[in-house]
N, C-alpha and C positions, 0 to 999 in steps of 0.2 A: 387832543387829540390824537393819541397815539396806538389806538384801537383802530384797525382800517379793516372793513369789509368791502372783499375784490368781488364784486359781480362782473363776473367772464371769465374762464381761463382758456382764452384761447392763444397765439404766440406773446400776445402783447401784456396780456391780463398776466401770464406765469411770466415775463421776461420782470416786472414791475415787483412781484410778487417774490422772485431773487433779488432785486435790490433791495427791497425793503427790507426782509427782512434777516438779509447781511446787513443791513442800517440795523436792525436792534428794535425795530417797529415789530408791533405783532400783528399779522392778516391771518385776517378768517376767508376764505376763497369760496367761492356756489360755480360748480357747473352744471347743466342741464345733459350733460354726456354722461350715462354710465363709463363708458370707455376709459372716460377721461377722468373719471372719479376712482375708478378702483387700480390705474395705474398709478395717481399720484398718492393714494390711500398704502399701496401695496408695496410701492419701490421708492418713492418723493420723487416719483421724475411723472411730470405728462409727454410721455412717449410719442403720440398722435400728434403735439403740436411743437413742442421742443426738447424731443430726445435729447440725453445726454445731460441736461442741464439738473444740476439739483435742486431742489425746492423744499427740503425738510426742512421742518417747521413751520410749515401751512397747513394750518386746520381745514381739511377740504369737507363739505358738506353738499347736499343737493336741497336743502331745506334751507330758499330764503330766510325765512322766520329766524331760524337756529343763525344762520351766518352773519345778520344785520343783529342779532340781540347783545348787547351790550358794547357795541361798534357806533363810534361816537363821527367817525369817515365812513362815507359810504362810496367807492368808486366804482362807478358802471365803465365795464373796460368790454363794451358789445359793439357787435354791428351796427350801423345807424340801419338797418332793415327790420331789428331783433328789438333793438331799445326801448322804445316805444310799448312794446308786448313785455315786457317783461317788468319794465316799471310800473305797470300796473298791476302787474302783480306784487310790487313789493310795496307800493303805495298805502298799503293795507298796515306795513309794520313802522309804518316810520313814528320818529316825532321832531317836535319844534326844537332838540335840543342838537340835532344829527347836519352834519352838512355834507350834502351831494357834491361831487365830485364828475361830471361827464366828459369822456374819451371817444365819443362817437364822431366821425367824420362825415359830415353827412346831413343831409335835410329829411326834418320827419313825412310819415305816408301822404299826411297834408299842405306840403310844400313851404311847410315853416320851419324855421328854426329849432332843432331839437331841444336846446333848453327852452326856447320858448314854449315848445307844447307840454312840457314838462314843469315849466312854472305856472301854466294857468289850471294843470290839474291840480299841482299843489295848494291852489289858490282856493279851487272847486272844494276839495278834499278839509281847507280850512288851517291848512300844514302853514307853517314858520319856518319849512327845513329851509337852509340857507344852498342857493346856489351856485359852484363855479364849473369853468371850464376850459380845460387843457386841452391844447394843440400846437404839434410840434413835430419835426422830421423824426419818428422813432422806428426803425430797423429792430422789429424785436429780437431778433439772434445776435444784433450787436449788442445790444442793450444788455442781453443776459450773459452776455460773456462779459459784460465790463467797461465796452467800447463807447466812451466819452457820449452823450445825449445828451440834447438841450432842448427845450419847446416852453411855452407860455403857461402860466396857468393866469386865469381870467375872472373876475368879479367884477361888478357895481361897487362893492365894496373892497376898496385897496387891502384894506386891511388886513381885512379877511384874504386875497390872495395872497398877498406878503409871507403871512403865517402860514399858510399851506404848501408854498415855494420854500420858505425854508424847512420848514418838516421834515417834506418829502424828497429835498434833495439828498444827493449821495454821490461816494466817489464819482461814479459812472453820469449819474441822472443830476444836470444842472437846470432846474425850473426858476424861470424869470417872471416877476408877477406885471401882469396889465391888466386895462380895464376893459377895452373892447373885446366882451368876448362875441359878439354877433361878427367883426370882423373876421374873426379868427375860426367862427365856424364857419361864414359860409369860405374863406380861403381854404378852410380841409377840407372845404365839397369840391370847390372848384377844381382844385388841384389834383385831383380823381380824373377827370374829364380829360384835362392836360396830357396829365401821363398815360392814359389810355390812347389817347392820337400818337405819344412819342413810340407807345408800345407795338402798333404800328408799324412803324417803321423799324422799328426790327424786325419785326414780321419778314419785312421787305426784304429787307439786307442780308436772309436769311434765304431768298431768291435773287440777291444779287441785285436787287434795286433799289436797296438801302442802304442806309449811310452816318455816321456820327455829323457830319457836316448839315444832311438833312433834318435831323433830329433834333439841330438845334434849332433852325428857322423855325419849327412845328412849336418848338417850344415857346423859342421868342412873342408868333400868332398869340399861343393861347396866354400867354402868360400879359402879353398886349390887349387883349382882350378884357380878361381880369381884374386887371390895374384900374382899367377903365371903366370896367361896367358895377366892379363891386362895390365903390361910392356910391353909386347911383343906389344903391341896397340897403345905404347906411353905414358902412365899412367906415373905418378910420384908414385913410392913405400911408399913413406910416405901418400900418401892420402888413403891408404887402412886401414890407425890408425887414419881416424880422421871420423869428424861426418857424414862425404859423402860417407867414408868407412862403416866399422863394425860398427858403432853407424848407419847409417842407415838400412846396413843390418840385424842387431841385429831387431830393431822394427817392423821393415816388417817383417821378418820371426817369432818374437813373440807373435805381439799385437794380440788380436782378433776384433781391427779396420782393421787391415792389411790386405788389397784387395786380393794382389797376393798368402796370404797365406787363405785366405776363398778359393781364387778359388780350389787352393788343396787339401782341404779339403772338397770342394765339390766332386770334382773328386775322391777323393781316399774313400766317402764314397759310389760311385758307379753311382753318377749322371756322364751324357755324359757330353762332352763340349759345346756342342749343348745347352743343358738346362743350366748349370750351367753360361753360360753366358747372356742368355734370363732373368737369374732368379737373377741373382745380377745388383743392383741400380750401383755402381759405378763400372768404367774402371779396369778391371786389365790387367795389360800391359806385366806380366811376359809371357804372351803366343805367344804375336809376338817378346816380343824380345828372346827370346829362338831361334825363327825361325833364327831371324835375327842375331844374333852371330854364330849363324851355319854356313849360308853363309859366312859370315866377317873370323869366322876361316877358312872355307876350302879354301879359295880365296887366302890367306897367307898361306897355306898349315902346318896350326896349330893343334897337334892334341885339341880338345875338349870333350873328356869320357862325364863328368859331362851334357852339355850341349846337345849333342847326344844322351845320355838315355831319358833328359824329354823329347827330342822333341820327340821318337821314344815312347814314353807315350802319350805325346799328337796328336799322330798320331794314338792312338791305335792298337801299334803293339804289345805292353807288358801291361801287365795290373800294380796296385798300387802295390802287392806284387813283381812284376817280378822287377818293378820298382826299389824299397830299395833295393834287393838282386842284381841288378847290379852295383845301386851309390856304395855302400858299396863294391863290388867286386874289 
């Protein structure tokens, strides 16, 4: 599996391309964005998402068929809000001997895990294409600069997960094999909700009403709810202590590069959800994740006060100060 098709060239996809090309792997990349395509084609740099980072050697295309042709590993480096739609365009070009690796952190529009939705579509198409998931604390700008980054590669087929972890690990990217794809995906989505709430504290800090002590308290409340509720959805408890659990949550909630934390900061500073969404270049998945988790927990009659309160805030039923008070209450 040394021929990689990278579907999605946002900041993370671009950072992965940089690492894998430097590691000696053959990488082709697909983007729907004309400006990204032209930038990479003409300069070898993705100026929109990772300016200053060379990805020379990447074969870039706007054709899905062309990108996955002759590739044996297809990596879906797409936001959760669009990954299913792109996959539906892609599925007609897949073959049984290819492997899919999904990196999207979130839930599908039908409130299921993305891997569940993709798996069902593969079965309905009569395909035996194998599917894996990778989750972890992966700030793209750091990975692109060669800063040590860890993540889990998960599959029900542990030998396949080990093979991928070995193949895709580089001097900067350390991948570990695991089997709890379900838990890794749930944590990958839930941590965005917690990060958004922590970002609100950063927004209040700019007004003199927030601080790191308060942020730590909100972090702990959110982590406790995830630790208790995600196993009720089928996640393995030990995943909470892995790179895909506490590791990903920590970096997403604290890093200045975390887009969900940034969304929360904008909302805490007084921006409307519409304004913040319009001004952000990267997609904040915590908004959709919060609403989807609320529906999932309601359908299973599971109480989820943290998620419910964040949703009330996103729906403008409560202001930033009330959000903090209710979460701590």
